LOSE-682714 format. One record per residue (C-alpha): residue number from 0; residue in three letters; z, y, x. Coordinates in Angstrom, 2 decimals. Last residue first. Example, Ala and Ser with C-alpha at 12.3 -4.5 7.8 and 13.67 -1.06 7.14 Angstrom:
2
+-----+-----+---------+---------+---------+
:   n : res :      zz :      yy :      xx :
+-----+-----+---------+---------+---------+
:   1 : SER :    7.14 :   -1.06 :   13.67 :
:   0 : ALA :    7.80 :   -4.50 :   12.30 :
+-----+-----+---------+---------+---------+
***
This chain:
432
+-----+-----+---------+---------+---------+
:   n : res :      zz :      yy :      xx :
+-----+-----+---------+---------+---------+
: 431 : ALA :   36.86 :   22.00 :   29.65 :
: 430 : LYS :   36.14 :   21.07 :   26.05 :
: 429 : ASP :   32.58 :   22.43 :   26.02 :
: 428 : ILE :   31.86 :   20.86 :   29.41 :
: 427 : ARG :   33.11 :   17.45 :   28.25 :
: 426 : GLU :   30.99 :   17.68 :   25.09 :
: 425 : ILE :   27.91 :   18.67 :   27.09 :
: 424 : VAL :   28.37 :   15.62 :   29.30 :
: 423 : LYS :   28.84 :   13.35 :   26.28 :
: 422 : SER :   25.69 :   14.75 :   24.67 :
: 421 : ARG :   23.67 :   13.92 :   27.76 :
: 420 : GLU :   25.01 :   10.35 :   27.63 :
: 419 : ILE :   24.06 :   10.03 :   23.96 :
: 418 : GLU :   20.64 :   11.54 :   24.71 :
: 417 : ASP :   20.00 :    8.99 :   27.45 :
: 416 : LEU :   21.00 :    6.16 :   25.10 :
: 415 : ILE :   18.66 :    7.44 :   22.39 :
: 414 : ILE :   15.63 :    8.00 :   24.64 :
: 413 : THR :   16.10 :    4.63 :   26.36 :
: 412 : LYS :   16.22 :    2.82 :   23.02 :
: 411 : TYR :   13.14 :    4.69 :   21.77 :
: 410 : ASP :   11.22 :    3.75 :   24.93 :
: 409 : ARG :   12.13 :    0.10 :   24.50 :
: 408 : ARG :   10.96 :    0.25 :   20.88 :
: 407 : LEU :    7.67 :    1.89 :   21.94 :
: 406 : GLN :    7.17 :   -0.78 :   24.60 :
: 405 : GLU :    7.54 :   -3.47 :   21.97 :
: 404 : LEU :    5.25 :   -1.57 :   19.63 :
: 403 : ASN :    2.33 :   -1.40 :   22.04 :
: 402 : GLN :   -0.39 :   -0.09 :   19.71 :
: 401 : TYR :    1.64 :    2.75 :   18.28 :
: 400 : ASP :    0.53 :    5.64 :   20.50 :
: 399 : ASP :   -3.07 :    4.44 :   20.08 :
: 398 : LEU :   -2.77 :    5.68 :   16.50 :
: 397 : ASP :   -3.11 :    9.25 :   17.76 :
: 396 : LEU :   -1.85 :   11.28 :   14.85 :
: 395 : THR :   -3.21 :   14.38 :   13.16 :
: 394 : ALA :   -2.38 :   13.14 :    9.69 :
: 393 : GLN :   -5.07 :   13.72 :    7.06 :
: 392 : HIS :   -3.83 :   16.37 :    4.68 :
: 391 : VAL :   -2.23 :   15.42 :    1.37 :
: 390 : LYS :   -1.23 :   18.30 :   -0.89 :
: 389 : ILE :    2.52 :   18.40 :   -1.09 :
: 388 : ILE :    4.20 :   18.60 :   -4.49 :
: 387 : GLU :    7.38 :   20.64 :   -4.60 :
: 386 : TYR :   10.67 :   19.52 :   -6.09 :
: 385 : HIS :   13.49 :   21.99 :   -5.56 :
: 384 : ASP :   16.02 :   20.86 :   -8.16 :
: 383 : LEU :   14.71 :   17.28 :   -8.08 :
: 382 : THR :   15.18 :   16.87 :   -4.34 :
: 381 : ASP :   18.54 :   18.63 :   -4.50 :
: 380 : LYS :   19.77 :   16.21 :   -7.16 :
: 379 : ALA :   18.64 :   13.21 :   -5.12 :
: 378 : ALA :   20.28 :   14.58 :   -1.98 :
: 377 : ARG :   23.53 :   15.16 :   -3.88 :
: 376 : LYS :   23.47 :   11.52 :   -5.04 :
: 375 : ALA :   22.92 :   10.33 :   -1.48 :
: 374 : PHE :   25.72 :   12.65 :   -0.34 :
: 373 : VAL :   28.33 :   11.05 :   -2.57 :
: 372 : LEU :   27.05 :    7.51 :   -2.02 :
: 371 : SER :   27.10 :    7.59 :    1.77 :
: 370 : GLU :   30.45 :    9.41 :    1.93 :
: 369 : LEU :   32.09 :    6.86 :   -0.37 :
: 368 : LEU :   30.69 :    3.87 :    1.51 :
: 367 : SER :   31.90 :    5.35 :    4.80 :
: 366 : ASN :   35.34 :    6.64 :    3.75 :
: 365 : SER :   36.82 :    3.14 :    3.82 :
: 364 : ALA :   38.86 :    3.75 :    7.01 :
: 363 : LEU :   38.93 :    7.31 :    8.32 :
: 362 : ARG :   36.01 :    8.01 :   10.63 :
: 361 : ASN :   36.64 :    9.46 :   14.10 :
: 360 : ALA :   35.28 :   12.62 :   15.72 :
: 359 : GLY :   34.68 :   14.47 :   12.46 :
: 358 : HIS :   34.08 :   12.14 :    9.53 :
: 357 : VAL :   32.65 :   14.71 :    7.08 :
: 356 : ARG :   30.42 :   16.21 :    9.76 :
: 355 : ASN :   27.29 :   16.04 :    7.57 :
: 354 : CYS :   25.72 :   13.75 :   10.14 :
: 353 : SER :   23.05 :   11.39 :    8.89 :
: 352 : ILE :   22.12 :    7.94 :   10.22 :
: 351 : GLU :   25.20 :    6.42 :    8.57 :
: 350 : GLY :   24.23 :    7.32 :    5.03 :
: 349 : ILE :   21.74 :   10.00 :    4.11 :
: 348 : ALA :   18.94 :   11.94 :    5.79 :
: 347 : TYR :   16.56 :   14.22 :    3.90 :
: 346 : LEU :   13.12 :   15.50 :    4.87 :
: 345 : HIS :   11.02 :   17.84 :    2.69 :
: 344 : ALA :   11.49 :   20.70 :    5.20 :
: 343 : MET :   12.79 :   19.77 :    8.66 :
: 342 : SER :   16.29 :   20.92 :    9.66 :
: 341 : THR :   17.67 :   18.08 :    7.55 :
: 340 : LEU :   18.65 :   18.21 :    3.88 :
: 339 : SER :   21.66 :   16.08 :    2.96 :
: 338 : ASP :   22.75 :   18.43 :    0.14 :
: 337 : LEU :   25.83 :   19.60 :    2.05 :
: 336 : ASP :   23.64 :   20.30 :    5.08 :
: 335 : VAL :   22.20 :   17.73 :    7.45 :
: 334 : LYS :   22.20 :   17.02 :   11.19 :
: 333 : ILE :   20.64 :   13.70 :   12.13 :
: 332 : GLY :   23.33 :   11.53 :   13.65 :
: 331 : GLY :   27.00 :   11.56 :   14.52 :
: 330 : MET :   29.77 :    9.40 :   13.08 :
: 329 : PHE :   28.13 :    6.11 :   14.06 :
: 328 : TYR :   30.20 :    3.03 :   13.22 :
: 327 : HIS :   31.30 :   -0.32 :   14.67 :
: 326 : GLN :   31.21 :   -0.91 :   18.40 :
: 325 : ALA :   33.66 :   -3.69 :   19.26 :
: 324 : PRO :   37.43 :   -4.06 :   19.79 :
: 323 : THR :   39.03 :   -7.49 :   20.35 :
: 322 : VAL :   40.73 :  -10.11 :   18.20 :
: 321 : PRO :   42.16 :  -13.56 :   18.88 :
: 320 : ILE :   43.49 :  -15.32 :   15.74 :
: 319 : CYS :   47.07 :  -16.21 :   14.91 :
: 318 : GLU :   47.94 :  -19.44 :   13.13 :
: 317 : ARG :   48.84 :  -21.06 :    9.80 :
: 316 : THR :   47.18 :  -19.13 :    6.94 :
: 315 : ILE :   44.60 :  -17.85 :    9.43 :
: 314 : ASP :   43.27 :  -21.37 :    9.99 :
: 313 : TYR :   41.09 :  -20.93 :   13.08 :
: 312 : GLY :   38.24 :  -23.20 :   14.21 :
: 311 : GLU :   35.28 :  -20.82 :   13.97 :
: 310 : GLU :   34.32 :  -22.22 :   10.56 :
: 309 : LEU :   37.91 :  -21.72 :    9.45 :
: 308 : CYS :   37.68 :  -18.09 :   10.64 :
: 307 : HIS :   34.61 :  -17.60 :    8.45 :
: 306 : GLN :   36.34 :  -19.09 :    5.42 :
: 305 : TYR :   39.49 :  -17.00 :    5.72 :
: 304 : ILE :   37.53 :  -13.80 :    6.39 :
: 303 : ASN :   35.40 :  -14.41 :    3.30 :
: 302 : PRO :   38.35 :  -15.38 :    1.11 :
: 301 : PHE :   40.44 :  -12.31 :    2.00 :
: 300 : ARG :   42.50 :  -11.40 :   -1.08 :
: 299 : HIS :   42.62 :  -14.81 :   -2.75 :
: 298 : THR :   42.79 :  -17.00 :    0.37 :
: 297 : ILE :   45.23 :  -14.68 :    2.13 :
: 296 : VAL :   47.49 :  -14.09 :   -0.87 :
: 295 : GLU :   47.81 :  -17.82 :   -1.58 :
: 294 : ALA :   48.37 :  -18.74 :    2.07 :
: 293 : GLY :   51.29 :  -16.38 :    2.58 :
: 292 : MET :   51.25 :  -12.77 :    3.74 :
: 291 : ASP :   53.49 :  -13.74 :    6.67 :
: 290 : GLN :   50.62 :  -15.75 :    8.20 :
: 289 : MET :   48.37 :  -12.76 :    8.91 :
: 288 : SER :   48.81 :  -12.61 :   12.69 :
: 287 : LEU :   46.39 :  -10.88 :   15.08 :
: 286 : TRP :   46.50 :  -11.77 :   18.78 :
: 285 : VAL :   45.09 :   -9.70 :   21.65 :
: 284 : PHE :   41.75 :  -10.15 :   23.42 :
: 283 : ASP :   39.81 :  -10.26 :   26.70 :
: 282 : SER :   42.94 :  -10.52 :   28.85 :
: 281 : GLU :   44.03 :   -8.99 :   32.14 :
: 280 : GLU :   47.51 :   -8.53 :   30.63 :
: 279 : GLN :   47.72 :   -4.81 :   31.36 :
: 278 : GLU :   44.01 :   -4.38 :   30.72 :
: 277 : MET :   44.28 :   -6.10 :   27.34 :
: 276 : GLN :   47.29 :   -4.00 :   26.38 :
: 275 : GLU :   45.50 :   -0.79 :   27.35 :
: 274 : HIS :   42.42 :   -1.85 :   25.37 :
: 273 : ILE :   44.60 :   -2.58 :   22.34 :
: 272 : ALA :   46.31 :    0.81 :   22.56 :
: 271 : LYS :   42.95 :    2.62 :   22.87 :
: 270 : THR :   41.56 :    0.73 :   19.87 :
: 269 : LEU :   44.64 :    1.70 :   17.86 :
: 268 : LEU :   44.10 :    5.35 :   18.75 :
: 267 : ASP :   40.40 :    5.24 :   17.86 :
: 266 : ARG :   41.00 :    3.40 :   14.59 :
: 265 : PRO :   43.72 :    5.66 :   13.23 :
: 264 : LEU :   47.17 :    4.03 :   13.53 :
: 263 : LEU :   48.11 :    1.47 :   10.89 :
: 262 : GLU :   48.89 :   -1.39 :   13.29 :
: 261 : ASP :   51.72 :    0.55 :   14.97 :
: 260 : VAL :   51.63 :   -1.00 :   18.45 :
: 259 : PHE :   53.06 :   -3.60 :   20.82 :
: 258 : ARG :   54.29 :   -6.45 :   18.63 :
: 257 : GLN :   55.51 :   -9.26 :   20.88 :
: 256 : MET :   53.91 :  -12.70 :   21.00 :
: 255 : LYS :   54.26 :  -12.81 :   24.80 :
: 254 : ARG :   50.46 :  -12.64 :   25.05 :
: 253 : ASN :   50.41 :   -9.47 :   22.96 :
: 252 : TYR :   50.83 :   -9.39 :   19.20 :
: 251 : LEU :   49.18 :   -7.46 :   16.36 :
: 250 : VAL :   50.45 :   -7.50 :   12.78 :
: 249 : ALA :   48.98 :   -8.24 :    9.33 :
: 248 : GLY :   50.76 :   -6.46 :    6.45 :
: 247 : GLU :   48.31 :   -5.63 :    3.67 :
: 246 : GLY :   46.98 :   -2.54 :    5.45 :
: 245 : ARG :   46.58 :   -4.69 :    8.52 :
: 244 : VAL :   44.39 :   -7.09 :    6.56 :
: 243 : SER :   42.62 :   -4.10 :    5.03 :
: 242 : GLU :   41.36 :   -3.03 :    8.44 :
: 241 : SER :   38.88 :   -5.83 :    8.05 :
: 240 : ILE :   38.40 :   -8.48 :   10.70 :
: 239 : LEU :   34.78 :   -7.86 :   11.58 :
: 238 : PHE :   32.62 :  -10.65 :   12.97 :
: 237 : ARG :   30.82 :   -9.61 :   16.16 :
: 236 : ARG :   27.02 :   -9.77 :   16.11 :
: 235 : GLY :   25.28 :  -11.94 :   18.69 :
: 234 : PRO :   26.14 :  -14.06 :   21.70 :
: 233 : LYS :   29.02 :  -16.57 :   21.54 :
: 232 : GLN :   32.08 :  -15.87 :   23.70 :
: 231 : SER :   34.06 :  -14.95 :   20.61 :
: 230 : TYR :   36.90 :  -12.63 :   19.70 :
: 229 : LEU :   37.09 :  -11.84 :   16.00 :
: 228 : THR :   36.78 :   -8.10 :   15.54 :
: 227 : THR :   39.77 :   -5.77 :   15.40 :
: 226 : PRO :   39.85 :   -2.27 :   16.88 :
: 225 : HIS :   36.56 :   -0.96 :   15.45 :
: 224 : ILE :   34.88 :    1.34 :   17.96 :
: 223 : GLN :   33.45 :    4.55 :   16.58 :
: 222 : ILE :   30.52 :    6.39 :   18.12 :
: 221 : TYR :   30.65 :   10.16 :   18.35 :
: 220 : SER :   28.09 :   10.69 :   21.16 :
: 219 : ILE :   25.53 :   11.73 :   18.55 :
: 218 : ASN :   27.61 :   14.70 :   17.49 :
: 217 : GLU :   24.69 :   16.53 :   15.88 :
: 216 : LEU :   20.94 :   16.21 :   15.71 :
: 215 : GLU :   18.26 :   18.76 :   14.80 :
: 214 : ILE :   14.69 :   17.62 :   14.19 :
: 213 : GLN :   12.44 :   18.30 :   17.18 :
: 212 : ARG :    9.83 :   15.67 :   16.18 :
: 211 : LYS :   10.42 :   13.50 :   19.26 :
: 210 : LEU :   14.18 :   13.97 :   19.01 :
: 209 : ALA :   14.07 :   13.02 :   15.33 :
: 208 : ILE :   11.96 :    9.96 :   16.17 :
: 207 : ALA :   14.53 :    8.88 :   18.76 :
: 206 : ILE :   17.34 :    9.31 :   16.21 :
: 205 : ALA :   15.35 :    7.50 :   13.51 :
: 204 : ASP :   15.08 :    4.46 :   15.79 :
: 203 : GLY :   18.85 :    3.99 :   15.54 :
: 202 : THR :   18.83 :    0.35 :   16.62 :
: 201 : LEU :   19.74 :   -1.51 :   13.45 :
: 200 : HIS :   17.89 :   -4.76 :   14.20 :
: 199 : ALA :   21.02 :   -6.40 :   15.66 :
: 198 : LEU :   23.13 :   -6.15 :   12.50 :
: 197 : ASN :   26.27 :   -4.15 :   13.18 :
: 196 : THR :   29.72 :   -5.44 :   14.20 :
: 195 : SER :   28.88 :   -4.61 :   17.81 :
: 194 : SER :   29.16 :   -5.96 :   21.35 :
: 193 : HIS :   26.14 :   -5.59 :   23.65 :
: 192 : PHE :   25.14 :   -2.26 :   22.15 :
: 191 : LEU :   21.79 :   -0.87 :   21.02 :
: 190 : GLY :   21.88 :   -2.98 :   17.85 :
: 189 : GLY :   24.88 :   -0.91 :   16.76 :
: 188 : LEU :   22.65 :    2.04 :   15.92 :
: 187 : GLY :   23.48 :    2.91 :   12.35 :
: 186 : GLY :   21.77 :    2.93 :    8.97 :
: 185 : THR :   18.15 :    3.77 :    8.14 :
: 184 : ALA :   18.62 :    5.94 :    5.07 :
: 183 : LEU :   15.97 :    8.53 :    5.95 :
: 182 : VAL :   14.57 :   10.18 :    2.82 :
: 181 : VAL :   10.97 :   11.39 :    2.85 :
: 180 : TYR :    9.52 :   13.84 :    0.33 :
: 179 : ASP :    6.10 :   14.71 :   -1.13 :
: 178 : SER :    4.65 :   11.46 :    0.12 :
: 177 : TYR :    2.15 :    9.85 :    2.50 :
: 176 : TYR :    2.38 :    6.32 :    3.87 :
: 175 : LEU :    0.38 :    5.47 :    7.00 :
: 174 : HIS :    0.38 :    1.81 :    7.97 :
: 173 : ILE :    0.10 :    0.26 :   11.45 :
: 172 : ALA :   -0.43 :   -3.47 :   11.91 :
: 171 : GLY :    2.12 :   -5.16 :   14.15 :
: 170 : THR :    1.97 :   -8.44 :   12.26 :
: 169 : GLY :    5.39 :   -7.99 :   10.70 :
: 168 : ASP :    4.48 :   -4.55 :    9.39 :
: 167 : SER :    4.42 :   -1.23 :   11.22 :
: 166 : ALA :    5.25 :    2.17 :    9.78 :
: 165 : VAL :    4.15 :    5.81 :   10.04 :
: 164 : VAL :    5.94 :    7.87 :    7.42 :
: 163 : GLY :    5.12 :   10.81 :    5.19 :
: 162 : SER :    4.80 :   14.51 :    4.52 :
: 161 : CYS :    7.55 :   16.12 :    6.57 :
: 160 : ARG :    7.44 :   19.88 :    7.12 :
: 159 : ASN :    8.18 :   21.52 :   10.45 :
: 158 : ASP :    4.63 :   22.91 :   10.80 :
: 157 : GLN :    3.21 :   19.39 :   10.51 :
: 156 : CYS :    4.81 :   16.04 :    9.82 :
: 155 : ILE :    4.08 :   12.34 :    9.56 :
: 154 : LEU :    7.18 :   10.56 :   10.78 :
: 153 : ASP :    7.25 :    7.74 :   13.32 :
: 152 : VAL :    7.88 :    4.03 :   13.89 :
: 151 : MET :    9.29 :    3.08 :   10.50 :
: 150 : ALA :    9.58 :   -0.70 :   10.20 :
: 149 : MET :    8.10 :   -2.72 :    7.33 :
: 148 : ASN :    9.63 :   -6.18 :    7.04 :
: 147 : GLU :   10.26 :   -5.62 :    3.31 :
: 146 : ILE :    8.31 :   -3.38 :    0.95 :
: 145 : ILE :   10.18 :   -2.15 :   -2.12 :
: 144 : THR :    8.48 :   -0.39 :   -5.04 :
: 143 : ILE :   10.46 :    1.79 :   -7.47 :
: 142 : ASN :    8.88 :    3.24 :  -10.63 :
: 141 : PRO :    9.26 :   -0.05 :  -12.54 :
: 140 : ARG :   13.07 :    0.09 :  -12.20 :
: 139 : GLN :   14.64 :   -3.35 :  -12.67 :
: 138 : LYS :   14.67 :   -4.08 :   -8.93 :
: 137 : VAL :   16.71 :   -0.91 :   -8.40 :
: 136 : GLN :   19.43 :   -2.13 :  -10.78 :
: 135 : THR :   19.83 :   -5.44 :   -8.98 :
: 134 : LEU :   19.83 :   -3.59 :   -5.66 :
: 133 : LEU :   22.72 :   -1.38 :   -6.80 :
: 132 : LYS :   24.69 :   -4.48 :   -7.84 :
: 131 : SER :   23.99 :   -6.12 :   -4.48 :
: 130 : THR :   25.08 :   -2.99 :   -2.62 :
: 129 : ILE :   28.40 :   -2.61 :   -4.40 :
: 128 : GLU :   29.51 :   -6.26 :   -4.29 :
: 127 : LYS :   28.22 :   -6.74 :   -0.73 :
: 126 : GLY :   30.07 :   -3.67 :    0.49 :
: 125 : THR :   33.30 :   -4.74 :   -1.22 :
: 124 : LEU :   33.31 :   -8.22 :    0.29 :
: 123 : ASP :   36.98 :   -8.73 :    1.17 :
: 122 : GLU :   37.96 :   -9.37 :   -2.46 :
: 121 : HIS :   36.34 :   -6.48 :   -4.34 :
: 120 : TYR :   37.99 :   -3.23 :   -3.32 :
: 119 : LEU :   39.31 :    0.17 :   -4.35 :
: 118 : ILE :   41.13 :    2.19 :   -1.71 :
: 117 : ARG :   43.74 :    4.83 :   -2.57 :
: 116 : ALA :   47.00 :    3.31 :   -1.29 :
: 115 : ARG :   48.75 :    6.29 :    0.28 :
: 114 : SER :   49.30 :    7.89 :    3.69 :
: 113 : HIS :   46.02 :    6.47 :    4.98 :
: 112 : ALA :   45.80 :    6.23 :    8.79 :
: 111 : GLY :   45.05 :    2.45 :    8.69 :
: 110 : GLU :   44.35 :    0.90 :    5.30 :
: 109 : ARG :   45.92 :    0.91 :    1.85 :
: 108 : THR :   45.04 :   -1.04 :   -1.28 :
: 107 : TYR :   44.38 :   -0.04 :   -4.86 :
: 106 : ALA :   44.04 :   -2.12 :   -8.02 :
: 105 : LEU :   42.17 :   -0.79 :  -11.06 :
: 104 : GLU :   44.06 :   -1.47 :  -14.28 :
: 103 : GLY :   43.89 :   -4.49 :  -16.60 :
: 102 : ASN :   47.16 :   -5.96 :  -15.40 :
: 101 : LYS :   45.84 :   -5.88 :  -11.84 :
: 100 : LYS :   42.17 :   -5.16 :  -11.22 :
:  99 : GLU :   39.79 :   -5.71 :   -8.31 :
:  98 : PHE :   36.54 :   -3.76 :   -8.53 :
:  97 : ALA :   33.54 :   -5.18 :  -10.34 :
:  96 : VAL :   30.39 :   -3.11 :   -9.80 :
:  95 : GLY :   28.21 :   -3.27 :  -12.91 :
:  94 : LEU :   26.20 :   -0.05 :  -12.75 :
:  93 : ASP :   28.70 :    1.69 :  -15.05 :
:  92 : ILE :   31.45 :    0.70 :  -12.59 :
:  91 : LEU :   29.46 :    2.27 :   -9.77 :
:  90 : ASP :   28.86 :    5.52 :  -11.67 :
:  89 : THR :   32.55 :    5.78 :  -12.56 :
:  88 : ILE :   33.42 :    5.28 :   -8.87 :
:  87 : ILE :   30.97 :    8.04 :   -7.92 :
:  86 : GLU :   32.46 :   10.45 :  -10.46 :
:  85 : PRO :   35.99 :    9.79 :   -9.16 :
:  84 : SER :   34.80 :   10.40 :   -5.54 :
:  83 : SER :   33.11 :   13.78 :   -6.00 :
:  82 : ARG :   36.19 :   15.88 :   -5.23 :
:  81 : ILE :   36.90 :   13.84 :   -2.09 :
:  80 : MET :   33.38 :   13.97 :   -0.69 :
:  79 : VAL :   32.84 :   17.64 :   -1.53 :
:  78 : ASP :   36.16 :   18.63 :    0.05 :
:  77 : VAL :   35.39 :   16.68 :    3.21 :
:  76 : SER :   32.01 :   18.34 :    3.49 :
:  75 : ALA :   33.54 :   21.80 :    3.03 :
:  74 : ARG :   36.16 :   21.08 :    5.69 :
:  73 : ASP :   33.61 :   20.04 :    8.31 :
:  72 : ASN :   35.49 :   17.49 :   10.38 :
:  71 : GLU :   36.58 :   18.24 :   13.96 :
:  70 : TYR :   40.21 :   18.07 :   12.87 :
:  69 : HIS :   40.82 :   15.02 :   15.05 :
:  68 : GLY :   38.74 :   12.96 :   12.59 :
:  67 : ALA :   41.75 :   10.82 :   11.63 :
:  66 : LYS :   43.71 :   14.03 :   11.04 :
:  65 : MET :   40.99 :   15.52 :    8.86 :
:  64 : THR :   40.60 :   12.44 :    6.67 :
:  63 : ASP :   44.36 :   11.96 :    6.26 :
:  62 : GLU :   44.78 :   15.68 :    5.54 :
:  61 : PHE :   42.17 :   15.66 :    2.77 :
:  60 : PHE :   43.59 :   12.50 :    1.19 :
:  59 : SER :   47.11 :   13.97 :    1.50 :
:  58 : ASP :   46.12 :   17.25 :   -0.16 :
:  57 : TYR :   44.09 :   15.60 :   -2.93 :
:  56 : ASP :   46.56 :   12.92 :   -4.03 :
:  55 : ASP :   48.43 :   15.16 :   -6.46 :
:  54 : GLU :   45.12 :   15.77 :   -8.26 :
:  53 : ASP :   44.79 :   12.07 :   -9.05 :
:  52 : ARG :   43.55 :    8.86 :   -7.47 :
:  51 : LEU :   40.94 :   10.43 :   -5.24 :
:  50 : VAL :   38.83 :    7.43 :   -4.28 :
:  49 : CYS :   38.24 :    5.44 :   -1.13 :
:  48 : ILE :   35.86 :    2.49 :   -0.95 :
:  47 : GLY :   36.72 :   -1.00 :    0.24 :
:  46 : GLY :   37.52 :   -3.22 :    3.20 :
:  45 : GLN :   34.69 :   -5.61 :    3.87 :
:  44 : ALA :   31.53 :   -3.65 :    4.58 :
:  43 : LEU :   28.91 :   -6.23 :    5.61 :
:  42 : TYR :   26.45 :   -5.62 :    2.78 :
:  41 : SER :   26.26 :   -1.94 :    3.69 :
:  40 : ASP :   25.28 :   -3.06 :    7.19 :
:  39 : SER :   21.82 :   -3.83 :    5.87 :
:  38 : GLU :   19.87 :   -7.08 :    5.62 :
:  37 : ASP :   19.60 :   -7.31 :    1.83 :
:  36 : VAL :   16.01 :   -6.06 :    1.56 :
:  35 : ALA :   14.81 :   -8.28 :    4.38 :
:  34 : ARG :   13.92 :   -6.55 :    7.65 :
:  33 : LYS :   12.87 :   -3.02 :    8.62 :
:  32 : THR :   13.00 :   -1.66 :    5.09 :
:  31 : ILE :   10.52 :    0.37 :    3.06 :
:  30 : MET :   11.28 :    1.98 :   -0.29 :
:  29 : LEU :    8.42 :    3.63 :   -2.19 :
:  28 : ILE :    9.45 :    5.81 :   -5.11 :
:  27 : GLU :    7.25 :    7.04 :   -7.95 :
:  26 : LYS :    8.87 :    9.86 :   -9.93 :
:  25 : SER :    8.89 :    9.83 :  -13.74 :
:  24 : PRO :   11.51 :    7.09 :  -13.69 :
:  23 : PRO :   14.21 :    9.64 :  -12.81 :
:  22 : ILE :   15.79 :    9.80 :   -9.31 :
:  21 : ASN :   19.49 :    8.91 :   -9.14 :
:  20 : LEU :   18.76 :    5.19 :   -8.78 :
:  19 : ALA :   16.64 :    5.90 :   -5.71 :
:  18 : TYR :   19.48 :    7.78 :   -4.01 :
:  17 : PHE :   21.85 :    4.92 :   -4.80 :
:  16 : LEU :   19.49 :    2.41 :   -3.18 :
:  15 : GLY :   19.05 :    4.49 :   -0.03 :
:  14 : ALA :   22.77 :    5.10 :    0.40 :
:  13 : ALA :   23.84 :    1.51 :   -0.30 :
:  12 : GLY :   21.39 :   -0.05 :    2.13 :
:  11 : THR :   17.68 :   -0.34 :    1.46 :
:  10 : GLY :   16.19 :    1.78 :    4.25 :
:   9 : VAL :   13.42 :    4.36 :    4.53 :
:   8 : VAL :   13.04 :    6.07 :    1.15 :
:   7 : ILE :    9.59 :    7.49 :    0.43 :
:   6 : ILE :    9.17 :    9.90 :   -2.48 :
:   5 : ASP :    6.20 :   10.91 :   -4.64 :
:   4 : THR :    3.58 :    8.43 :   -3.48 :
:   3 : LYS :    0.37 :    8.83 :   -1.53 :
:   2 : GLY :   -1.74 :    6.19 :    0.16 :
:   1 : ASN :   -1.29 :    2.93 :    2.01 :
:   0 : MET :    0.00 :    0.00 :    0.00 :
+-----+-----+---------+---------+---------+
***
């Protein structure tokens, strides 16, 4: 399907799907995704999604988010996210998302750096529950077309206005897709790292393309490490041990089986403490114990973690498991405003690839799904409020640039990693 459509969404995670669902049927939407439609990090989110429980919760929710982000958060972005959260939860429930309930009421849990239980969840598979329900709704919309195994390799743009996407299919063939608007919802960049909780194909290509097309970036050295992933010597993605287990009472031990840290510290501080303990003991991991929760609670509340650990040879109802930090989340990205508009006209960025500065220097647990959905919906509204049809002009592209896709991917990886290092140097200078 080459040609012109109204809107192109790159990525089929929670942000991209929710954006599409907030566009009316009168607009034709093409969604392309690098792999299968359900291969996004949104599916992997275990813990939950934050929500403002009541007006009395606002100040503490705001402070928790700011404190975790080392007060580098954009206050307006944080306010928008928190104020919008009840509406987003209502939308999700209306779309069929089933959050845990107790006595007929929504159940809340607490995670690290939260001063109150304000996190809604579905077992330990909240991301899968939300994203799968959004995908079900998207598949029922006749105005939305999804193409799998179609990777974006460039943007079509001229005079700082985006008018489409250059993409390659599984055979390496190049496709030009034109549109009035493009929405980047491409996820994170964990595939660039040796040890990450992310899917390997999520390599942040949109960052390299943004640099190439002179689209503004922000805070791209702000990369979060999750403190607890299951230690393994096997290659590949690291299995996340949700922060919720610590919110529900799991504790961390050193080799002497002594607690050495407050398990509910913000992620960056807890990661630092774990690294220090590992260095002190010359170990590759520390121990996490969930046994005191009891087998019934563990198997009901964390069935996915329980089953995966069993497959790896650990019964978390009876024994500790080895855990270690790994790359987890990207707080920086393509700079956007409060409506998710980038510095290029007709181009939006939402979800993990965007940076609206809501997370500051360190993301508060379970704010990621909320942030993605809040600003995806705002992007959809802004698109409709300012909709302008672009007359198609033949792209002035040299298709020879895309003939060696493997080399192009290697080049993109080098560009991104070099820019991250450059950003770190600038950050150190600015703070000196």
